[in-house]
N, C-alpha and C positions, 0 to 999 in steps of 0.2 A: 804488512808491508816490511820490507827488508830498509833497513838503513845501514848504508856503507860507511865505514871509518878507513882512513889511512893509518896505517900502523904507525907510519913516522909521526903522525899528529899526537901520538900516545906519549911519545918521549915528554917527559918534564909535565905531563897533565897529573893535577892534583889527586890525591887520593883520599876519599872523605868517608867518614861514618854515616850511618844513617841520622845520627844524632846531630849532625852538621860539623863535626871536628875534623879538620884538616891534619892527616897525621902523618903524611909523607908525599912525594911526587915519584912517578914512574921514571925509572934510569934506563932499562933495557925492557924489551919485550921478549920472552922466551918462546919459541915455536917447537912443534912438533909436526912436521909437513907430510911425515906419514899419515897422521891421523887427521891432518888438515886444520889443526885449531892451536890456539895459543895455550900453552901449559900454566903460565903464570909472569909474573914481573919481578925483576929486581928494582930496589927503590934506593932513593936517596932522601937525604931532608931536604927541607925547603929553604930557600934563601940563596944569595950568591956564595956564600961560604960553606956552605952544607956539602958533605961528602956523602959517598955510599954507606947504606944502612946494614948492619947485621942481620937484619930481617928481611924475608921476601914474601910476596903476595901469590900463593898458588891460584889457579883459576878457579876451583872448589870454593875458594874464600870470597869470591866476587859476586855482589849483588846485582850490579849492572855496570856496563860499561857504555858510556854517553858522550855526548857532544863535548862536554864541559868538564867532566870529571870521571874516575872510576870510584863507584860506590861500593863500600864493605860494609857488612851489619856492625862489626865494631873490632878492635884491636886484637882480640883473641884468635882472629883467622890468620893473623900474621905468623910466620913459621921462619925458620932458619934459612938463610940464603941458600944452602946448598941442597934444601929439599926441593926446590924448584929447578937447580940447575945440574942436579945429579943425575937425572936421566937423559937429558937433552941440553946440549949447549945452546947459548945465545946465537939463534941461526940467522937473523935479522940481516947482518953485515955479509954472511956468505952467499945468501941469496941475490942481494942487489947485484944487478949487472951481469945475472946468469941468462943465457941464451933461453928462450921460450921456443921447444919445439913441439908440433902437432904429433900424435901417435902414428902419424903417416909418413912423418920424418921431414914435414916443412918447417923451416926455422920463419917464425912470426915476428920476433923482435928481442929485445932485452928488458929484464926486470928492472923497474925504477922505484916500485914499491909495492907493499903487500895491502889488500883490502881484506878487513875482517867485518863481519856483521856486530852491529850495534846489540848491546843486550847483555845477557850473561853466559852465552853458547861460546863465544872466541871463536868461533868458526871462520877459518879462512875462505873467503868466497872468490877470491879473484887476485888481479894484478893489475898494477899500474904498469904499462909497458911503451917503451919507444919502438913503434912498429920498423920493420925494414923498409918500409916505402918512405919516400920522403915527398915533402911538398914546396912550396916556394920559400916558406918559412924555416925548414930544415926537416927534421925525422918529427913525424906525427906522434904525438901523445895518446892513448886510448886506455881503456879498460877491459880486461877479459876475463870472463868466468873461470874458474877452475874446475876441473871434474872431480867427481866423489872418487875415481879411483887414479888421484894425481899420482904420479911417478916422479921418481927422481933419479936421471940418469947421468951419473958423474956429477958435472955441474950445472947439468940442463935442467929446466922445469919440463916436464911432459905433460900436455894437456890434450883433451880429444880434438880431432879436428872440426867437429861441430862448434865447438865454443868459439871459434872465429866469425860465426855469422851471427853471434850476440854481443858484438863488441860495442861499447858506448863510448861517446867522445867527451863525457862529463860525468863526475862522479855521483851529482842527484840522479841522474837517469840511469846509473848502472845498478841500482836495486831491481828496476823493472825488468832488466836484462836477464840477470840472474836469475829470477822468478822463471821468465820464460825459457830460460835454458833448462832450468829443474824439470819445468813441464815437459820439454822436448825431449829430455832422456829419461824420465819416469818409465819405469816398466808398466806394459799395458795391463789393465786390469780386466781379466775375461769372466765376464758374467754368464752363467748357462741359464738361458730361460727355461722356465716349467711349464708344462702343459696342465691342463685340469687335472689329468690323470696322476700327473708326476707330483703334484702338489700336496703337502702334508695335509691330514685331515685334523 
């Protein structure tokens, strides 16, 4: 079962080794939206006066991303800060506020946050968006899955039109909607039945 997490909630999340040692906290989450996943984290020290660290945490060094902490096997997985930032910029801020368009050209809303899958995959599974439609309380917030073939057109996020049918109103129920969307968009499996004559002896 998919457990969704908001990327914004990873900021300041403690980084803990499997031995229970708290070694840092997350400063920024670095994304590769073309690949649809996190590439790593920049880090800061712990406490009010702690600043950015010279080391960063690549996704390959993550044991698990959980509700309370980012788990790592040990400090040996930490690497130079530029190793995480060299291939991709910290794109979190550039995506927030971007319009969400379907691949049929319909504007769905604007990005409020990025939703990732808990665990070690670092997969981006969707977005929290402010829908274009409004209610008496203002703009409706909802969660929408990302397609596997996510495209970035200018400053807009482009998603499959079918994703609009799998919107969730809250984060706990979003995991089930993502799973349903994946089943819906999965390529069909074609099984060719064999007769007695065709069956291998």
